[in-house]
PLY file of the C-alpha trace (Angstrom):
ply
format ascii 1.0
element vertex 85
property float x
property float y
property float z
element edge 84
property int vertex1
property int vertex2
end_header
-14.91 -16.54 5.52
-11.59 -17.23 7.36
-8.30 -15.84 6.64
-4.48 -17.21 6.89
-1.70 -15.17 6.52
1.79 -16.48 5.36
4.68 -14.24 6.19
7.22 -14.79 3.20
7.12 -15.99 0.00
10.13 -18.25 -0.08
10.42 -21.96 -0.43
8.56 -22.67 2.97
5.96 -20.01 2.32
5.40 -21.05 -1.07
5.11 -24.85 -0.10
2.63 -23.94 2.71
0.12 -22.03 0.51
0.06 -24.46 -2.02
-0.51 -27.32 0.43
-3.25 -25.45 2.27
-4.84 -24.61 -0.93
-4.82 -28.28 -1.87
-6.42 -29.06 1.67
-8.68 -26.43 2.37
-12.07 -25.46 0.96
-11.03 -22.34 -0.64
-14.74 -21.08 -0.41
-14.44 -21.05 3.19
-10.85 -19.82 3.41
-8.69 -16.77 2.17
-4.81 -17.43 1.87
-2.81 -14.27 1.95
1.12 -14.22 1.12
3.06 -11.26 2.52
6.53 -10.73 0.88
8.80 -7.61 0.42
9.44 -8.82 -3.19
7.00 -9.73 -6.25
9.42 -12.21 -7.59
10.86 -15.40 -5.93
14.68 -16.05 -6.38
15.15 -19.79 -6.52
18.81 -20.06 -5.50
19.33 -23.47 -6.35
18.53 -22.66 -9.84
21.19 -20.14 -10.02
23.62 -23.21 -10.21
22.15 -24.00 -13.80
22.57 -20.43 -15.13
25.84 -21.62 -16.81
24.25 -23.91 -18.84
21.56 -21.73 -20.47
19.14 -19.27 -19.84
16.61 -20.24 -17.24
13.52 -18.73 -15.22
15.00 -18.48 -11.65
13.17 -15.35 -10.63
9.47 -16.23 -11.57
6.94 -13.69 -10.32
4.83 -14.77 -7.40
1.77 -14.96 -9.04
3.12 -17.63 -11.32
3.86 -19.95 -8.43
0.07 -19.99 -7.48
-1.52 -20.47 -10.80
-4.46 -22.63 -9.60
-5.70 -20.44 -6.34
-6.46 -16.91 -5.85
-3.95 -15.27 -3.34
-3.28 -11.92 -2.56
0.56 -10.96 -2.60
1.56 -7.71 -1.08
4.98 -6.23 -1.30
5.69 -5.48 2.16
8.86 -4.75 4.24
8.96 -5.21 7.88
10.31 -2.00 9.72
10.03 -2.96 13.43
8.50 -5.58 15.17
8.02 -5.84 19.21
5.92 -8.74 20.03
6.99 -8.32 23.54
5.18 -5.10 23.72
2.23 -6.18 22.04
0.88 -8.29 24.78
0 1
1 2
2 3
3 4
4 5
5 6
6 7
7 8
8 9
9 10
10 11
11 12
12 13
13 14
14 15
15 16
16 17
17 18
18 19
19 20
20 21
21 22
22 23
23 24
24 25
25 26
26 27
27 28
28 29
29 30
30 31
31 32
32 33
33 34
34 35
35 36
36 37
37 38
38 39
39 40
40 41
41 42
42 43
43 44
44 45
45 46
46 47
47 48
48 49
49 50
50 51
51 52
52 53
53 54
54 55
55 56
56 57
57 58
58 59
59 60
60 61
61 62
62 63
63 64
64 65
65 66
66 67
67 68
68 69
69 70
70 71
71 72
72 73
73 74
74 75
75 76
76 77
77 78
78 79
79 80
80 81
81 82
82 83
83 84
């Protein structure tokens, strides 16, 4: 099995994970999303809050209902790509 790791579960990471899940054979691929939070704040949805309650912070697992994803709460402490070479 091959693995894909997506860093960040914002709009871009969520769109990429769902597009890959529709495109790839999930029997051969594993998709992992790494983010520091276990909820996704949909910022454009904040504009609608004055008009009534809404779910602008769904849990990450709710964004991936049809595929099996590993979601890990992680925070980057330091990144030194130049030293890793």
